[in-house]
mmCIF file of the N, C-alpha and C atoms, coordinates in Angstrom:
data_MODEL
# 
_entry.id   MODEL 
# 
loop_
_atom_site.group_PDB 
_atom_site.id 
_atom_site.type_symbol 
_atom_site.label_atom_id 
_atom_site.label_alt_id 
_atom_site.label_comp_id 
_atom_site.label_asym_id 
_atom_site.label_entity_id 
_atom_site.label_seq_id 
_atom_site.pdbx_PDB_ins_code 
_atom_site.Cartn_x 
_atom_site.Cartn_y 
_atom_site.Cartn_z 
_atom_site.occupancy 
_atom_site.B_iso_or_equiv 
_atom_site.pdbx_formal_charge 
_atom_site.auth_seq_id 
_atom_site.auth_comp_id 
_atom_site.auth_asym_id 
_atom_site.auth_atom_id 
_atom_site.pdbx_PDB_model_num 
ATOM 1   N N  . MET A 1 1  ? -19.952 -90.408 34.606 1.00 0.00 ? 1  MET A N  1 
ATOM 2   C CA . MET A 1 1  ? -20.335 -89.118 34.100 1.00 0.00 ? 1  MET A CA 1 
ATOM 3   C C  . MET A 1 1  ? -19.416 -88.066 34.720 1.00 0.00 ? 1  MET A C  1 
ATOM 4   N N  . LYS A 1 2  ? -18.886 -87.194 33.898 1.00 0.00 ? 2  LYS A N  1 
ATOM 5   C CA . LYS A 1 2  ? -18.050 -86.082 34.345 1.00 0.00 ? 2  LYS A CA 1 
ATOM 6   C C  . LYS A 1 2  ? -18.708 -84.777 33.919 1.00 0.00 ? 2  LYS A C  1 
ATOM 7   N N  . ILE A 1 3  ? -18.738 -83.844 34.859 1.00 0.00 ? 3  ILE A N  1 
ATOM 8   C CA . ILE A 1 3  ? -19.264 -82.525 34.549 1.00 0.00 ? 3  ILE A CA 1 
ATOM 9   C C  . ILE A 1 3  ? -18.148 -81.522 34.776 1.00 0.00 ? 3  ILE A C  1 
ATOM 10  N N  . GLY A 1 4  ? -17.885 -80.725 33.803 1.00 0.00 ? 4  GLY A N  1 
ATOM 11  C CA . GLY A 1 4  ? -16.846 -79.693 33.913 1.00 0.00 ? 4  GLY A CA 1 
ATOM 12  C C  . GLY A 1 4  ? -17.489 -78.309 34.000 1.00 0.00 ? 4  GLY A C  1 
ATOM 13  N N  . LEU A 1 5  ? -16.794 -77.442 34.683 1.00 0.00 ? 5  LEU A N  1 
ATOM 14  C CA . LEU A 1 5  ? -17.293 -76.084 34.835 1.00 0.00 ? 5  LEU A CA 1 
ATOM 15  C C  . LEU A 1 5  ? -16.150 -75.120 34.585 1.00 0.00 ? 5  LEU A C  1 
ATOM 16  N N  . GLU A 1 6  ? -16.351 -74.237 33.674 1.00 0.00 ? 6  GLU A N  1 
ATOM 17  C CA . GLU A 1 6  ? -15.363 -73.209 33.409 1.00 0.00 ? 6  GLU A CA 1 
ATOM 18  C C  . GLU A 1 6  ? -15.921 -71.867 33.857 1.00 0.00 ? 6  GLU A C  1 
ATOM 19  N N  . THR A 1 7  ? -15.080 -71.110 34.512 1.00 0.00 ? 7  THR A N  1 
ATOM 20  C CA . THR A 1 7  ? -15.512 -69.777 34.925 1.00 0.00 ? 7  THR A CA 1 
ATOM 21  C C  . THR A 1 7  ? -14.523 -68.760 34.408 1.00 0.00 ? 7  THR A C  1 
ATOM 22  N N  . GLN A 1 8  ? -14.979 -67.567 34.303 1.00 0.00 ? 8  GLN A N  1 
ATOM 23  C CA . GLN A 1 8  ? -14.128 -66.483 33.866 1.00 0.00 ? 8  GLN A CA 1 
ATOM 24  C C  . GLN A 1 8  ? -14.447 -65.286 34.744 1.00 0.00 ? 8  GLN A C  1 
ATOM 25  N N  . ARG A 1 9  ? -13.426 -64.634 35.214 1.00 0.00 ? 9  ARG A N  1 
ATOM 26  C CA . ARG A 1 9  ? -13.622 -63.491 36.091 1.00 0.00 ? 9  ARG A CA 1 
ATOM 27  C C  . ARG A 1 9  ? -12.902 -62.291 35.509 1.00 0.00 ? 9  ARG A C  1 
ATOM 28  N N  . VAL A 1 10 ? -13.586 -61.169 35.514 1.00 0.00 ? 10 VAL A N  1 
ATOM 29  C CA . VAL A 1 10 ? -12.995 -59.916 35.061 1.00 0.00 ? 10 VAL A CA 1 
ATOM 30  C C  . VAL A 1 10 ? -12.795 -59.054 36.296 1.00 0.00 ? 10 VAL A C  1 
ATOM 31  N N  . VAL A 1 11 ? -11.569 -58.621 36.503 1.00 0.00 ? 11 VAL A N  1 
ATOM 32  C CA . VAL A 1 11 ? -11.259 -57.772 37.637 1.00 0.00 ? 11 VAL A CA 1 
ATOM 33  C C  . VAL A 1 11 ? -10.871 -56.405 37.103 1.00 0.00 ? 11 VAL A C  1 
ATOM 34  N N  . SER A 1 12 ? -11.500 -55.399 37.624 1.00 0.00 ? 12 SER A N  1 
ATOM 35  C CA . SER A 1 12 ? -11.221 -54.037 37.200 1.00 0.00 ? 12 SER A CA 1 
ATOM 36  C C  . SER A 1 12 ? -10.645 -53.262 38.372 1.00 0.00 ? 12 SER A C  1 
ATOM 37  N N  . PHE A 1 13 ? -9.514  -52.635 38.159 1.00 0.00 ? 13 PHE A N  1 
ATOM 38  C CA . PHE A 1 13 ? -8.888  -51.839 39.200 1.00 0.00 ? 13 PHE A CA 1 
ATOM 39  C C  . PHE A 1 13 ? -9.062  -50.366 38.855 1.00 0.00 ? 13 PHE A C  1 
ATOM 40  N N  . THR A 1 14 ? -9.552  -49.625 39.827 1.00 0.00 ? 14 THR A N  1 
ATOM 41  C CA . THR A 1 14 ? -9.683  -48.192 39.637 1.00 0.00 ? 14 THR A CA 1 
ATOM 42  C C  . THR A 1 14 ? -9.056  -47.505 40.836 1.00 0.00 ? 14 THR A C  1 
ATOM 43  N N  . LYS A 1 15 ? -8.700  -46.287 40.640 1.00 0.00 ? 15 LYS A N  1 
ATOM 44  C CA . LYS A 1 15 ? -8.120  -45.511 41.726 1.00 0.00 ? 15 LYS A CA 1 
ATOM 45  C C  . LYS A 1 15 ? -9.191  -45.251 42.781 1.00 0.00 ? 15 LYS A C  1 
ATOM 46  N N  . ARG A 1 16 ? -8.884  -45.560 44.032 1.00 0.00 ? 16 ARG A N  1 
ATOM 47  C CA . ARG A 1 16 ? -9.835  -45.361 45.101 1.00 0.00 ? 16 ARG A CA 1 
ATOM 48  C C  . ARG A 1 16 ? -9.915  -43.891 45.478 1.00 0.00 ? 16 ARG A C  1 
ATOM 49  N N  . VAL A 1 17 ? -11.130 -43.436 45.641 1.00 0.00 ? 17 VAL A N  1 
ATOM 50  C CA . VAL A 1 17 ? -11.360 -42.046 46.024 1.00 0.00 ? 17 VAL A CA 1 
ATOM 51  C C  . VAL A 1 17 ? -11.160 -41.933 47.529 1.00 0.00 ? 17 VAL A C  1 
ATOM 52  N N  . HIS A 1 18 ? -10.302 -41.016 47.964 1.00 0.00 ? 18 HIS A N  1 
ATOM 53  C CA . HIS A 1 18 ? -10.072 -40.815 49.392 1.00 0.00 ? 18 HIS A CA 1 
ATOM 54  C C  . HIS A 1 18 ? -10.937 -39.684 49.943 1.00 0.00 ? 18 HIS A C  1 
ATOM 55  N N  . SER A 1 19 ? -11.167 -38.683 49.153 1.00 0.00 ? 19 SER A N  1 
ATOM 56  C CA . SER A 1 19 ? -12.044 -37.597 49.561 1.00 0.00 ? 19 SER A CA 1 
ATOM 57  C C  . SER A 1 19 ? -12.515 -36.863 48.319 1.00 0.00 ? 19 SER A C  1 
ATOM 58  N N  . ILE A 1 20 ? -13.621 -36.165 48.486 1.00 0.00 ? 20 ILE A N  1 
ATOM 59  C CA . ILE A 1 20 ? -14.175 -35.405 47.380 1.00 0.00 ? 20 ILE A CA 1 
ATOM 60  C C  . ILE A 1 20 ? -15.008 -34.264 47.963 1.00 0.00 ? 20 ILE A C  1 
ATOM 61  N N  . GLU A 1 21 ? -14.979 -33.135 47.288 1.00 0.00 ? 21 GLU A N  1 
ATOM 62  C CA . GLU A 1 21 ? -15.833 -32.019 47.689 1.00 0.00 ? 21 GLU A CA 1 
ATOM 63  C C  . GLU A 1 21 ? -17.245 -32.352 47.233 1.00 0.00 ? 21 GLU A C  1 
ATOM 64  N N  . ALA A 1 22 ? -18.191 -32.295 48.165 1.00 0.00 ? 22 ALA A N  1 
ATOM 65  C CA . ALA A 1 22 ? -19.570 -32.610 47.819 1.00 0.00 ? 22 ALA A CA 1 
ATOM 66  C C  . ALA A 1 22 ? -20.523 -31.899 48.775 1.00 0.00 ? 22 ALA A C  1 
ATOM 67  N N  . TRP A 1 23 ? -21.755 -31.807 48.359 1.00 0.00 ? 23 TRP A N  1 
ATOM 68  C CA . TRP A 1 23 ? -22.790 -31.182 49.168 1.00 0.00 ? 23 TRP A CA 1 
ATOM 69  C C  . TRP A 1 23 ? -23.294 -32.184 50.194 1.00 0.00 ? 23 TRP A C  1 
ATOM 70  N N  . CYS A 1 24 ? -23.247 -31.807 51.463 1.00 0.00 ? 24 CYS A N  1 
ATOM 71  C CA . CYS A 1 24 ? -23.806 -32.637 52.534 1.00 0.00 ? 24 CYS A CA 1 
ATOM 72  C C  . CYS A 1 24 ? -25.224 -32.139 52.792 1.00 0.00 ? 24 CYS A C  1 
ATOM 73  N N  . LYS A 1 25 ? -26.203 -32.942 52.454 1.00 0.00 ? 25 LYS A N  1 
ATOM 74  C CA . LYS A 1 25 ? -27.606 -32.541 52.619 1.00 0.00 ? 25 LYS A CA 1 
ATOM 75  C C  . LYS A 1 25 ? -27.940 -32.274 54.083 1.00 0.00 ? 25 LYS A C  1 
ATOM 76  N N  . GLN A 1 26 ? -27.409 -33.109 54.970 1.00 0.00 ? 26 GLN A N  1 
ATOM 77  C CA . GLN A 1 26 ? -27.729 -32.967 56.388 1.00 0.00 ? 26 GLN A CA 1 
ATOM 78  C C  . GLN A 1 26 ? -27.145 -31.689 56.978 1.00 0.00 ? 26 GLN A C  1 
ATOM 79  N N  . CYS A 1 27 ? -25.934 -31.310 56.568 1.00 0.00 ? 27 CYS A N  1 
ATOM 80  C CA . CYS A 1 27 ? -25.292 -30.084 57.058 1.00 0.00 ? 27 CYS A CA 1 
ATOM 81  C C  . CYS A 1 27 ? -25.783 -28.850 56.296 1.00 0.00 ? 27 CYS A C  1 
ATOM 82  N N  . GLY A 1 28 ? -26.184 -29.084 55.053 1.00 0.00 ? 28 GLY A N  1 
ATOM 83  C CA . GLY A 1 28 ? -26.573 -27.973 54.197 1.00 0.00 ? 28 GLY A CA 1 
ATOM 84  C C  . GLY A 1 28 ? -25.374 -27.163 53.745 1.00 0.00 ? 28 GLY A C  1 
ATOM 85  N N  . LYS A 1 29 ? -24.210 -27.830 53.629 1.00 0.00 ? 29 LYS A N  1 
ATOM 86  C CA . LYS A 1 29 ? -22.966 -27.152 53.250 1.00 0.00 ? 29 LYS A CA 1 
ATOM 87  C C  . LYS A 1 29 ? -22.129 -28.030 52.327 1.00 0.00 ? 29 LYS A C  1 
ATOM 88  N N  . GLN A 1 30 ? -21.248 -27.359 51.584 1.00 0.00 ? 30 GLN A N  1 
ATOM 89  C CA . GLN A 1 30 ? -20.244 -28.058 50.788 1.00 0.00 ? 30 GLN A CA 1 
ATOM 90  C C  . GLN A 1 30 ? -19.162 -28.545 51.750 1.00 0.00 ? 30 GLN A C  1 
ATOM 91  N N  . ARG A 1 31 ? -18.802 -29.814 51.662 1.00 0.00 ? 31 ARG A N  1 
ATOM 92  C CA . ARG A 1 31 ? -17.810 -30.396 52.565 1.00 0.00 ? 31 ARG A CA 1 
ATOM 93  C C  . ARG A 1 31 ? -16.816 -31.263 51.789 1.00 0.00 ? 31 ARG A C  1 
ATOM 94  N N  . GLU A 1 32 ? -15.658 -31.462 52.385 1.00 0.00 ? 32 GLU A N  1 
ATOM 95  C CA . GLU A 1 32 ? -14.734 -32.453 51.842 1.00 0.00 ? 32 GLU A CA 1 
ATOM 96  C C  . GLU A 1 32 ? -15.089 -33.773 52.509 1.00 0.00 ? 32 GLU A C  1 
ATOM 97  N N  . MET A 1 33 ? -15.785 -34.636 51.793 1.00 0.00 ? 33 MET A N  1 
ATOM 98  C CA . MET A 1 33 ? -16.231 -35.920 52.315 1.00 0.00 ? 33 MET A CA 1 
ATOM 99  C C  . MET A 1 33 ? -15.037 -36.881 52.361 1.00 0.00 ? 33 MET A C  1 
ATOM 100 N N  . ILE A 1 34 ? -14.964 -37.691 53.416 1.00 0.00 ? 34 ILE A N  1 
ATOM 101 C CA . ILE A 1 34 ? -13.808 -38.567 53.633 1.00 0.00 ? 34 ILE A CA 1 
ATOM 102 C C  . ILE A 1 34 ? -14.197 -40.037 53.538 1.00 0.00 ? 34 ILE A C  1 
ATOM 103 N N  . HIS A 1 35 ? -13.187 -40.864 53.301 1.00 0.00 ? 35 HIS A N  1 
ATOM 104 C CA . HIS A 1 35 ? -13.365 -42.305 53.199 1.00 0.00 ? 35 HIS A CA 1 
ATOM 105 C C  . HIS A 1 35 ? -13.678 -42.882 54.585 1.00 0.00 ? 35 HIS A C  1 
ATOM 106 N N  . PRO A 1 36 ? -14.437 -43.951 54.676 1.00 0.00 ? 36 PRO A N  1 
ATOM 107 C CA . PRO A 1 36 ? -14.771 -44.551 55.973 1.00 0.00 ? 36 PRO A CA 1 
ATOM 108 C C  . PRO A 1 36 ? -13.558 -44.894 56.841 1.00 0.00 ? 36 PRO A C  1 
ATOM 109 N N  . GLU A 1 37 ? -12.454 -45.295 56.236 1.00 0.00 ? 37 GLU A N  1 
ATOM 110 C CA . GLU A 1 37 ? -11.249 -45.604 57.025 1.00 0.00 ? 37 GLU A CA 1 
ATOM 111 C C  . GLU A 1 37 ? -10.729 -44.365 57.737 1.00 0.00 ? 37 GLU A C  1 
ATOM 112 N N  . GLU A 1 38 ? -10.768 -43.230 57.056 1.00 0.00 ? 38 GLU A N  1 
ATOM 113 C CA . GLU A 1 38 ? -10.354 -41.970 57.666 1.00 0.00 ? 38 GLU A CA 1 
ATOM 114 C C  . GLU A 1 38 ? -11.328 -41.586 58.776 1.00 0.00 ? 38 GLU A C  1 
ATOM 115 N N  . ALA A 1 39 ? -12.609 -41.786 58.545 1.00 0.00 ? 39 ALA A N  1 
ATOM 116 C CA . ALA A 1 39 ? -13.615 -41.486 59.567 1.00 0.00 ? 39 ALA A CA 1 
ATOM 117 C C  . ALA A 1 39 ? -13.399 -42.339 60.816 1.00 0.00 ? 39 ALA A C  1 
ATOM 118 N N  . ALA A 1 40 ? -13.082 -43.610 60.622 1.00 0.00 ? 40 ALA A N  1 
ATOM 119 C CA . ALA A 1 40 ? -12.830 -44.508 61.754 1.00 0.00 ? 40 ALA A CA 1 
ATOM 120 C C  . ALA A 1 40 ? -11.611 -44.050 62.544 1.00 0.00 ? 40 ALA A C  1 
ATOM 121 N N  . ALA A 1 41 ? -10.561 -43.645 61.832 1.00 0.00 ? 41 ALA A N  1 
ATOM 122 C CA . ALA A 1 41 ? -9.348  -43.171 62.501 1.00 0.00 ? 41 ALA A CA 1 
ATOM 123 C C  . ALA A 1 41 ? -9.639  -41.904 63.308 1.00 0.00 ? 41 ALA A C  1 
ATOM 124 N N  . ARG A 1 42 ? -10.389 -40.981 62.733 1.00 0.00 ? 42 ARG A N  1 
ATOM 125 C CA . ARG A 1 42 ? -10.712 -39.737 63.432 1.00 0.00 ? 42 ARG A CA 1 
ATOM 126 C C  . ARG A 1 42 ? -11.588 -39.979 64.658 1.00 0.00 ? 42 ARG A C  1 
ATOM 127 N N  . ALA A 1 43 ? -12.514 -40.927 64.551 1.00 0.00 ? 43 ALA A N  1 
ATOM 128 C CA . ALA A 1 43 ? -13.443 -41.185 65.642 1.00 0.00 ? 43 ALA A CA 1 
ATOM 129 C C  . ALA A 1 43 ? -12.869 -42.139 66.682 1.00 0.00 ? 43 ALA A C  1 
ATOM 130 N N  . GLY A 1 44 ? -11.787 -42.841 66.317 1.00 0.00 ? 44 GLY A N  1 
ATOM 131 C CA . GLY A 1 44 ? -11.196 -43.812 67.242 1.00 0.00 ? 44 GLY A CA 1 
ATOM 132 C C  . GLY A 1 44 ? -12.060 -45.049 67.418 1.00 0.00 ? 44 GLY A C  1 
ATOM 133 N N  . VAL A 1 45 ? -12.745 -45.444 66.328 1.00 0.00 ? 45 VAL A N  1 
ATOM 134 C CA . VAL A 1 45 ? -13.593 -46.633 66.366 1.00 0.00 ? 45 VAL A CA 1 
ATOM 135 C C  . VAL A 1 45 ? -13.209 -47.551 65.206 1.00 0.00 ? 45 VAL A C  1 
ATOM 136 N N  . SER A 1 46 ? -13.797 -48.728 65.180 1.00 0.00 ? 46 SER A N  1 
ATOM 137 C CA . SER A 1 46 ? -13.504 -49.678 64.109 1.00 0.00 ? 46 SER A CA 1 
ATOM 138 C C  . SER A 1 46 ? -14.198 -49.269 62.814 1.00 0.00 ? 46 SER A C  1 
ATOM 139 N N  . LEU A 1 47 ? -13.673 -49.770 61.723 1.00 0.00 ? 47 LEU A N  1 
ATOM 140 C CA . LEU A 1 47 ? -14.284 -49.529 60.417 1.00 0.00 ? 47 LEU A CA 1 
ATOM 141 C C  . LEU A 1 47 ? -15.696 -50.113 60.400 1.00 0.00 ? 47 LEU A C  1 
ATOM 142 N N  . ARG A 1 48 ? -15.873 -51.263 61.015 1.00 0.00 ? 48 ARG A N  1 
ATOM 143 C CA . ARG A 1 48 ? -17.202 -51.879 61.085 1.00 0.00 ? 48 ARG A CA 1 
ATOM 144 C C  . ARG A 1 48 ? -18.190 -50.965 61.804 1.00 0.00 ? 48 ARG A C  1 
ATOM 145 N N  . GLU A 1 49 ? -17.737 -50.288 62.863 1.00 0.00 ? 49 GLU A N  1 
ATOM 146 C CA . GLU A 1 49 ? -18.604 -49.360 63.586 1.00 0.00 ? 49 GLU A CA 1 
ATOM 147 C C  . GLU A 1 49 ? -19.023 -48.207 62.685 1.00 0.00 ? 49 GLU A C  1 
ATOM 148 N N  . ILE A 1 50 ? -18.114 -47.731 61.859 1.00 0.00 ? 50 ILE A N  1 
ATOM 149 C CA . ILE A 1 50 ? -18.451 -46.660 60.912 1.00 0.00 ? 50 ILE A CA 1 
ATOM 150 C C  . ILE A 1 50 ? -19.532 -47.148 59.946 1.00 0.00 ? 50 ILE A C  1 
ATOM 151 N N  . TYR A 1 51 ? -19.351 -48.341 59.375 1.00 0.00 ? 51 TYR A N  1 
ATOM 152 C CA . TYR A 1 51 ? -20.350 -48.867 58.447 1.00 0.00 ? 51 TYR A CA 1 
ATOM 153 C C  . TYR A 1 51 ? -21.685 -49.115 59.147 1.00 0.00 ? 51 TYR A C  1 
ATOM 154 N N  . ARG A 1 52 ? -21.656 -49.527 60.399 1.00 0.00 ? 52 ARG A N  1 
ATOM 155 C CA . ARG A 1 52 ? -22.885 -49.727 61.161 1.00 0.00 ? 52 ARG A CA 1 
ATOM 156 C C  . ARG A 1 52 ? -23.627 -48.398 61.299 1.00 0.00 ? 52 ARG A C  1 
ATOM 157 N N  . GLN A 1 53 ? -22.869 -47.331 61.600 1.00 0.00 ? 53 GLN A N  1 
ATOM 158 C CA . GLN A 1 53 ? -23.467 -46.015 61.746 1.00 0.00 ? 53 GLN A CA 1 
ATOM 159 C C  . GLN A 1 53 ? -24.002 -45.487 60.407 1.00 0.00 ? 53 GLN A C  1 
ATOM 160 N N  . VAL A 1 54 ? -23.300 -45.788 59.325 1.00 0.00 ? 54 VAL A N  1 
ATOM 161 C CA . VAL A 1 54 ? -23.779 -45.403 57.995 1.00 0.00 ? 54 VAL A CA 1 
ATOM 162 C C  . VAL A 1 54 ? -25.099 -46.123 57.695 1.00 0.00 ? 54 VAL A C  1 
ATOM 163 N N  . GLU A 1 55 ? -25.129 -47.433 57.939 1.00 0.00 ? 55 GLU A N  1 
ATOM 164 C CA . GLU A 1 55 ? -26.339 -48.218 57.683 1.00 0.00 ? 55 GLU A CA 1 
ATOM 165 C C  . GLU A 1 55 ? -27.523 -47.716 58.511 1.00 0.00 ? 55 GLU A C  1 
ATOM 166 N N  . ALA A 1 56 ? -27.239 -47.215 59.705 1.00 0.00 ? 56 ALA A N  1 
ATOM 167 C CA . ALA A 1 56 ? -28.290 -46.688 60.579 1.00 0.00 ? 56 ALA A CA 1 
ATOM 168 C C  . ALA A 1 56 ? -28.606 -45.216 60.278 1.00 0.00 ? 56 ALA A C  1 
ATOM 169 N N  . HIS A 1 57 ? -27.930 -44.646 59.288 1.00 0.00 ? 57 HIS A N  1 
ATOM 170 C CA . HIS A 1 57 ? -28.078 -43.237 58.901 1.00 0.00 ? 57 HIS A CA 1 
ATOM 171 C C  . HIS A 1 57 ? -27.774 -42.298 60.065 1.00 0.00 ? 57 HIS A C  1 
ATOM 172 N N  . GLU A 1 58 ? -26.795 -42.680 60.879 1.00 0.00 ? 58 GLU A N  1 
ATOM 173 C CA . GLU A 1 58 ? -26.384 -41.846 62.004 1.00 0.00 ? 58 GLU A CA 1 
ATOM 174 C C  . GLU A 1 58 ? -25.180 -40.979 61.670 1.00 0.00 ? 58 GLU A C  1 
ATOM 175 N N  . LEU A 1 59 ? -24.567 -41.221 60.520 1.00 0.00 ? 59 LEU A N  1 
ATOM 176 C CA . LEU A 1 59 ? -23.503 -40.365 59.998 1.00 0.00 ? 59 LEU A CA 1 
ATOM 177 C C  . LEU A 1 59 ? -23.981 -39.792 58.673 1.00 0.00 ? 59 LEU A C  1 
ATOM 178 N N  . HIS A 1 60 ? -23.534 -38.599 58.363 1.00 0.00 ? 60 HIS A N  1 
ATOM 179 C CA . HIS A 1 60 ? -23.835 -37.997 57.064 1.00 0.00 ? 60 HIS A CA 1 
ATOM 180 C C  . HIS A 1 60 ? -22.932 -38.666 56.034 1.00 0.00 ? 60 HIS A C  1 
ATOM 181 N N  . PHE A 1 61 ? -23.496 -39.097 54.915 1.00 0.00 ? 61 PHE A N  1 
ATOM 182 C CA . PHE A 1 61 ? -22.678 -39.756 53.899 1.00 0.00 ? 61 PHE A CA 1 
ATOM 183 C C  . PHE A 1 61 ? -23.293 -39.578 52.523 1.00 0.00 ? 61 PHE A C  1 
ATOM 184 N N  . ILE A 1 62 ? -22.458 -39.829 51.512 1.00 0.00 ? 62 ILE A N  1 
ATOM 185 C CA . ILE A 1 62 ? -22.901 -39.888 50.123 1.00 0.00 ? 62 ILE A CA 1 
ATOM 186 C C  . ILE A 1 62 ? -22.349 -41.167 49.525 1.00 0.00 ? 62 ILE A C  1 
ATOM 187 N N  . GLU A 1 63 ? -22.918 -41.586 48.424 1.00 0.00 ? 63 GLU A N  1 
ATOM 188 C CA . GLU A 1 63 ? -22.381 -42.715 47.677 1.00 0.00 ? 63 GLU A CA 1 
ATOM 189 C C  . GLU A 1 63 ? -22.011 -42.196 46.293 1.00 0.00 ? 63 GLU A C  1 
ATOM 190 N N  . THR A 1 64 ? -20.770 -42.430 45.880 1.00 0.00 ? 64 THR A N  1 
ATOM 191 C CA . THR A 1 64 ? -20.306 -41.956 44.580 1.00 0.00 ? 64 THR A CA 1 
ATOM 192 C C  . THR A 1 64 ? -20.890 -42.822 43.469 1.00 0.00 ? 64 THR A C  1 
ATOM 193 N N  . HIS A 1 65 ? -20.741 -42.363 42.239 1.00 0.00 ? 65 HIS A N  1 
ATOM 194 C CA . HIS A 1 65 ? -21.210 -43.130 41.083 1.00 0.00 ? 65 HIS A CA 1 
ATOM 195 C C  . HIS A 1 65 ? -20.496 -44.480 40.992 1.00 0.00 ? 65 HIS A C  1 
ATOM 196 N N  . GLU A 1 66 ? -19.282 -44.528 41.518 1.00 0.00 ? 66 GLU A N  1 
ATOM 197 C CA . GLU A 1 66 ? -18.508 -45.781 41.490 1.00 0.00 ? 66 GLU A CA 1 
ATOM 198 C C  . GLU A 1 66 ? -18.877 -46.712 42.634 1.00 0.00 ? 66 GLU A C  1 
ATOM 199 N N  . GLY A 1 67 ? -19.748 -46.262 43.537 1.00 0.00 ? 67 GLY A N  1 
ATOM 200 C CA . GLY A 1 67 ? -20.179 -47.109 44.646 1.00 0.00 ? 67 GLY A CA 1 
ATOM 201 C C  . GLY A 1 67 ? -19.424 -46.893 45.947 1.00 0.00 ? 67 GLY A C  1 
ATOM 202 N N  . TRP A 1 68 ? -18.517 -45.917 45.992 1.00 0.00 ? 68 TRP A N  1 
ATOM 203 C CA . TRP A 1 68 ? -17.781 -45.633 47.225 1.00 0.00 ? 68 TRP A CA 1 
ATOM 204 C C  . TRP A 1 68 ? -18.664 -44.861 48.196 1.00 0.00 ? 68 TRP A C  1 
ATOM 205 N N  . ILE A 1 69 ? -18.549 -45.172 49.464 1.00 0.00 ? 69 ILE A N  1 
ATOM 206 C CA . ILE A 1 69 ? -19.215 -44.418 50.516 1.00 0.00 ? 69 ILE A CA 1 
ATOM 207 C C  . ILE A 1 69 ? -18.224 -43.367 51.007 1.00 0.00 ? 69 ILE A C  1 
ATOM 208 N N  . LEU A 1 70 ? -18.657 -42.124 51.069 1.00 0.00 ? 70 LEU A N  1 
ATOM 209 C CA . LEU A 1 70 ? -17.844 -41.047 51.613 1.00 0.00 ? 70 LEU A CA 1 
ATOM 210 C C  . LEU A 1 70 ? -18.646 -40.362 52.709 1.00 0.00 ? 70 LEU A C  1 
ATOM 211 N N  . ILE A 1 71 ? -17.965 -40.015 53.794 1.00 0.00 ? 71 ILE A N  1 
ATOM 212 C CA . ILE A 1 71 ? -18.622 -39.533 54.998 1.00 0.00 ? 71 ILE A CA 1 
ATOM 213 C C  . ILE A 1 71 ? -18.271 -38.080 55.264 1.00 0.00 ? 71 ILE A C  1 
ATOM 214 N N  . CYS A 1 72 ? -19.263 -37.338 55.723 1.00 0.00 ? 72 CYS A N  1 
ATOM 215 C CA . CYS A 1 72 ? -19.062 -35.945 56.094 1.00 0.00 ? 72 CYS A CA 1 
ATOM 216 C C  . CYS A 1 72 ? -18.297 -35.901 57.418 1.00 0.00 ? 72 CYS A C  1 
ATOM 217 N N  . PRO A 1 73 ? -17.126 -35.297 57.440 1.00 0.00 ? 73 PRO A N  1 
ATOM 218 C CA . PRO A 1 73 ? -16.325 -35.289 58.662 1.00 0.00 ? 73 PRO A CA 1 
ATOM 219 C C  . PRO A 1 73 ? -16.971 -34.525 59.816 1.00 0.00 ? 73 PRO A C  1 
ATOM 220 N N  . SER A 1 74 ? -17.891 -33.611 59.513 1.00 0.00 ? 74 SER A N  1 
ATOM 221 C CA . SER A 1 74 ? -18.527 -32.886 60.618 1.00 0.00 ? 74 SER A CA 1 
ATOM 222 C C  . SER A 1 74 ? -19.394 -33.814 61.463 1.00 0.00 ? 74 SER A C  1 
ATOM 223 N N  . SER A 1 75 ? -20.021 -34.818 60.848 1.00 0.00 ? 75 SER A N  1 
ATOM 224 C CA . SER A 1 75 ? -20.829 -35.754 61.627 1.00 0.00 ? 75 SER A CA 1 
ATOM 225 C C  . SER A 1 75 ? -19.945 -36.664 62.477 1.00 0.00 ? 75 SER A C  1 
ATOM 226 N N  . VAL A 1 76 ? -18.727 -36.909 62.007 1.00 0.00 ? 76 VAL A N  1 
ATOM 227 C CA . VAL A 1 76 ? -17.775 -37.698 62.787 1.00 0.00 ? 76 VAL A CA 1 
ATOM 228 C C  . VAL A 1 76 ? -17.222 -36.827 63.926 1.00 0.00 ? 76 VAL A C  1 
ATOM 229 N N  . ALA A 1 77 ? -16.879 -35.579 63.610 1.00 0.00 ? 77 ALA A N  1 
ATOM 230 C CA . ALA A 1 77 ? -16.304 -34.661 64.613 1.00 0.00 ? 77 ALA A CA 1 
ATOM 231 C C  . ALA A 1 77 ? -17.298 -34.369 65.726 1.00 0.00 ? 77 ALA A C  1 
ATOM 232 N N  . GLN A 1 78 ? -18.571 -34.295 65.383 1.00 0.00 ? 78 GLN A N  1 
ATOM 233 C CA . GLN A 1 78 ? -19.590 -34.022 66.382 1.00 0.00 ? 78 GLN A CA 1 
ATOM 234 C C  . GLN A 1 78 ? -19.758 -35.203 67.332 1.00 0.00 ? 78 GLN A C  1 
ATOM 235 N N  . GLY A 1 79 ? -19.297 -36.368 66.877 1.00 0.00 ? 79 GLY A N  1 
ATOM 236 C CA . GLY A 1 79 ? -19.386 -37.550 67.722 1.00 0.00 ? 79 GLY A CA 1 
ATOM 237 C C  . GLY A 1 79 ? -20.818 -37.984 67.985 1.00 0.00 ? 79 GLY A C  1 
ATOM 238 N N  . GLN A 1 80 ? -21.732 -37.521 67.128 1.00 0.00 ? 80 GLN A N  1 
ATOM 239 C CA . GLN A 1 80 ? -23.131 -37.798 67.372 1.00 0.00 ? 80 GLN A CA 1 
ATOM 240 C C  . GLN A 1 80 ? -23.440 -39.289 67.407 1.00 0.00 ? 80 GLN A C  1 
ATOM 241 N N  . ALA A 1 81 ? -22.670 -40.079 66.704 1.00 0.00 ? 81 ALA A N  1 
ATOM 242 C CA . ALA A 1 81 ? -22.964 -41.509 66.617 1.00 0.00 ? 81 ALA A CA 1 
ATOM 243 C C  . ALA A 1 81 ? -22.184 -42.343 67.627 1.00 0.00 ? 81 ALA A C  1 
ATOM 244 N N  . PHE A 1 82 ? -21.322 -41.723 68.391 1.00 0.00 ? 82 PHE A N  1 
ATOM 245 C CA . PHE A 1 82 ? -20.413 -42.504 69.218 1.00 0.00 ? 82 PHE A CA 1 
ATOM 246 C C  . PHE A 1 82 ? -20.570 -42.227 70.710 1.00 0.00 ? 82 PHE A C  1 
ATOM 247 N N  . HIS A 1 83 ? -21.773 -41.932 71.161 1.00 0.00 ? 83 HIS A N  1 
ATOM 248 C CA . HIS A 1 83 ? -22.013 -41.659 72.583 1.00 0.00 ? 83 HIS A CA 1 
ATOM 249 C C  . HIS A 1 83 ? -21.927 -42.932 73.390 1.00 0.00 ? 83 HIS A C  1 
# 
């Protein structure tokens, strides 16, 4: 007996959002939200640490309609999550 399996994958490429002007609920201000990689570079921590802080809601962030996480740079600058 032979069983065959065929799969098909659709890959969609879109331009990655690096920053966007958006309302930060926690700050109560319009901010230029940044990509997690930029936040990690500014904070001097790993990208994983940034995502850990996002998951713990210790950084201000939004999620775009495309599913990108963007972070408020003021929460990174304050260093509130990196004591």
